[in-house]
C-alpha positions as CSV (number, residue, x, y, z in Angstrom):
1,X,23.5,-66.4,-133.3
2,X,24.5,-65.4,-129.5
3,X,22.4,-65.8,-126.4
4,X,21.9,-62.7,-123.6
5,X,23.0,-63.8,-120.4
6,X,20.4,-64.7,-117.9
7,X,20.8,-61.4,-115.8
8,X,17.7,-63.3,-113.1
9,X,20.7,-65.8,-111.9
10,X,23.0,-64.8,-109.7
11,X,26.4,-66.5,-110.1
12,X,27.6,-68.7,-106.9
13,X,29.9,-66.6,-105.1
14,X,33.5,-68.4,-104.7
15,X,33.8,-71.1,-102.3
16,X,36.3,-68.9,-100.5
17,X,34.2,-65.9,-99.6
18,X,31.0,-67.1,-97.7
19,X,32.2,-69.5,-94.7
20,X,29.9,-72.6,-94.4
21,X,26.7,-72.7,-91.9
22,X,26.4,-75.1,-89.6
23,X,24.5,-77.8,-90.6
24,X,21.0,-78.3,-89.2
25,X,19.7,-81.7,-88.3
26,X,15.7,-81.2,-89.4
27,X,14.8,-84.3,-87.4
28,X,16.8,-82.7,-83.8
29,X,14.9,-79.7,-81.4
30,X,17.0,-77.0,-79.5
31,X,19.7,-78.4,-77.5
32,X,18.6,-79.5,-73.8
33,X,22.6,-79.4,-72.4
34,X,22.2,-75.9,-70.6
35,X,19.6,-76.9,-68.8
36,X,20.9,-80.1,-67.3
37,X,23.5,-78.4,-66.3
38,X,21.8,-75.7,-64.4
39,X,19.6,-78.3,-63.3
40,X,22.4,-80.2,-62.0
41,X,24.3,-77.1,-60.0
42,X,20.7,-76.2,-58.0
43,X,20.9,-80.2,-57.2
44,X,24.7,-80.2,-56.4
45,X,23.7,-76.6,-53.8
46,X,20.4,-78.6,-52.5
47,X,22.7,-81.3,-51.5
48,X,25.3,-78.9,-50.1
49,X,23.0,-77.2,-47.8
50,X,21.2,-80.3,-46.5
51,X,24.2,-81.7,-45.5
52,X,25.0,-78.6,-44.0
53,X,22.0,-78.4,-41.8
54,X,22.4,-81.9,-40.8
55,X,26.0,-81.0,-39.7
56,X,24.9,-78.1,-37.4
57,X,21.8,-80.0,-36.1
58,X,24.0,-82.9,-34.9
59,X,26.4,-80.1,-33.4
60,X,23.6,-78.5,-30.8
61,X,22.3,-82.3,-30.1
62,X,19.1,-81.6,-31.6
63,X,17.4,-81.9,-35.1
64,X,14.2,-80.3,-34.9
65,X,12.4,-78.3,-32.1
66,X,12.6,-75.0,-31.4
67,X,15.5,-73.6,-29.2
68,X,15.4,-73.2,-25.5
69,X,14.8,-69.6,-24.0
70,X,17.1,-67.6,-23.1
71,X,17.0,-66.6,-18.8
72,X,18.5,-64.1,-17.0
73,X,21.9,-65.4,-16.1
74,X,22.9,-65.1,-12.4
75,X,25.4,-63.1,-11.6
76,X,28.7,-65.1,-10.9
77,X,27.5,-68.1,-13.3
78,X,29.7,-68.5,-16.0
79,X,27.3,-70.1,-18.4
80,X,24.5,-68.2,-19.9
81,X,20.9,-69.8,-18.7
82,X,18.4,-71.2,-20.9
83,X,14.8,-72.8,-19.7
84,X,15.4,-76.3,-18.5
85,X,11.8,-77.8,-19.6
86,X,12.7,-79.1,-22.7
87,X,15.6,-80.8,-21.4
88,X,13.8,-82.2,-18.4
89,X,10.5,-83.1,-20.9
90,X,11.8,-86.8,-20.8
91,X,11.2,-87.0,-17.1
92,X,7.6,-84.3,-17.0
93,X,4.5,-86.4,-17.1
94,X,1.3,-85.8,-15.3
95,X,1.9,-82.2,-14.0
96,X,4.8,-83.3,-12.6
97,X,6.8,-81.2,-12.0
98,X,4.9,-78.8,-11.9
99,X,5.0,-75.6,-14.3
100,X,6.1,-73.3,-11.8
101,X,9.1,-75.5,-10.8
102,X,10.0,-76.3,-14.2
103,X,10.0,-72.0,-14.8
104,X,12.0,-72.1,-11.7
105,X,15.2,-74.7,-13.2
106,X,17.7,-73.4,-15.9
107,X,20.3,-75.0,-17.5
108,X,23.6,-74.4,-18.9
109,X,23.0,-73.3,-22.7
110,X,24.3,-76.2,-25.2
111,X,23.0,-78.9,-22.6
112,X,22.1,-82.0,-23.9
113,X,20.2,-85.0,-23.1
114,X,22.1,-88.4,-22.6
115,X,20.3,-91.1,-24.2
116,X,19.1,-94.1,-22.0
117,X,19.7,-92.0,-18.7
118,X,16.2,-91.2,-17.5
119,X,15.3,-93.1,-14.3
120,X,12.3,-93.4,-11.9
121,X,13.8,-94.1,-8.6
122,X,9.7,-95.0,-7.5
123,X,10.1,-93.0,-4.5
124,X,7.5,-91.3,-2.9
125,X,5.0,-88.9,-4.9
126,X,8.0,-88.4,-7.9
127,X,11.3,-88.8,-7.7
128,X,13.4,-88.9,-11.5
129,X,16.7,-88.7,-12.3
130,X,18.0,-87.6,-15.9
131,X,21.7,-87.2,-17.6
132,X,23.2,-84.1,-19.4
133,X,25.9,-83.3,-21.0
134,X,27.5,-80.0,-22.6
135,X,31.1,-78.8,-23.4
136,X,32.3,-77.0,-20.5
137,X,34.2,-77.6,-17.7
138,X,33.4,-79.3,-14.2
139,X,33.8,-76.1,-12.2
140,X,31.9,-73.6,-14.6
141,X,29.0,-76.1,-14.1
142,X,29.4,-76.4,-10.8
143,X,29.7,-72.6,-10.7
144,X,26.9,-72.1,-12.4
145,X,24.3,-74.6,-10.5
146,X,25.9,-72.7,-7.8
147,X,25.1,-69.4,-8.5
148,X,21.8,-69.7,-10.4
149,X,19.6,-72.0,-8.4
150,X,19.6,-69.2,-5.7
151,X,18.5,-66.3,-8.1
152,X,15.6,-68.4,-9.4
153,X,14.3,-68.8,-5.4
154,X,16.1,-72.2,-4.6
155,X,17.4,-72.3,-0.9
156,X,21.3,-74.1,-1.3
157,X,21.5,-76.7,1.1
158,X,25.4,-78.4,0.2
159,X,27.5,-78.5,-2.2
160,X,30.7,-81.0,-2.4
161,X,30.9,-84.9,-2.6
162,X,27.4,-87.1,-3.3
163,X,25.9,-88.7,-0.9
164,X,27.4,-92.6,-0.5
165,X,24.4,-94.0,-1.5
166,X,24.9,-92.0,-5.1
167,X,26.0,-93.8,-7.8
168,X,28.7,-91.3,-9.4
169,X,32.5,-91.2,-11.2
170,X,35.6,-90.2,-8.2
171,X,35.9,-86.6,-7.9
172,X,32.0,-86.1,-8.6
173,X,30.4,-82.9,-6.9
174,X,26.7,-82.4,-5.7
175,X,24.9,-79.0,-5.8
176,X,21.7,-79.7,-3.6
177,X,18.6,-77.3,-3.3
178,X,15.2,-76.9,-2.1
179,X,12.3,-75.0,-3.0
180,X,8.1,-74.8,-2.4
181,X,5.7,-75.5,-5.2
182,X,2.7,-74.6,-5.7
183,X,1.4,-77.6,-5.5
184,X,1.8,-77.2,-1.8
185,X,4.8,-79.7,-1.5
186,X,8.9,-78.8,-0.7
187,X,10.9,-80.1,-3.6
188,X,14.9,-81.0,-3.7
189,X,17.2,-80.7,-6.5
190,X,20.1,-82.4,-6.6
191,X,22.9,-82.1,-9.7
192,X,25.7,-84.7,-9.6
193,X,28.4,-83.2,-12.0
194,X,31.0,-85.9,-13.0
195,X,34.8,-84.9,-13.5
196,X,35.1,-83.2,-17.1
197,X,36.5,-85.9,-20.2
198,X,38.4,-84.9,-23.3
199,X,37.9,-85.9,-26.4
200,X,40.6,-86.6,-29.1
201,X,39.7,-84.0,-31.7
202,X,37.1,-81.3,-32.3
203,X,36.0,-78.5,-29.9
204,X,36.4,-81.9,-26.7
205,X,39.5,-82.1,-27.0
206,X,40.3,-78.1,-25.5
207,X,37.1,-77.7,-23.6
208,X,36.0,-80.9,-22.6
209,X,32.8,-82.9,-22.5
210,X,30.9,-82.8,-18.7
211,X,28.7,-84.5,-17.7
212,X,25.9,-84.6,-15.0
213,X,22.8,-85.9,-13.5
214,X,19.5,-84.1,-12.0
215,X,17.7,-85.5,-9.7
216,X,14.2,-83.9,-9.1
217,X,11.8,-85.2,-6.1
218,X,9.2,-83.9,-3.4
219,X,10.6,-83.7,0.1
220,X,8.1,-86.5,1.6
221,X,8.9,-85.0,5.5
222,X,7.3,-81.4,4.4
223,X,4.6,-82.3,2.3
């Protein structure tokens, strides 16, 4: 007896005609490797941005707070002027110096406070000193104050070597000026600019760093 072939059953294709499919493990879910790669890249970018910001903050001498406000730079001043109120904050308290005096004071852009440099001279109503520095030459700092102070209502009194009682490095130059304030007092500002020092690398190697002290006080005999 001859049996008919089973027409409902297809013969399997030869093994060479169909590539084997991927082996799927039913116990494993979708691969998380692509997501981990993306997450890693995001982390690297975040760290890079954070380090760049930290480096920029360190180079400007300040890690927080708004930038000082630019002021009109006086004719002949070789450096751009910014308000001095931010730099003088460590020696500002109890309404002294008065606001009109602070608004009439400027420092060169890029000026930073020297840590631990503030001093209360304990003379009269108010007499404080603060140390500042920036990347500029001594002559440019001197020329800045010589031009900027008169443009903001100060009367220049002298420019030259500081008084013998002033402790300053050899070669320092002082710019001294006076101005009346709405508090009824005359105030004097003395800016003693030290010689420029040069570093061994970076901008300090070519531009140099200049330190200067700013002393602000009430003139006792003109109150």
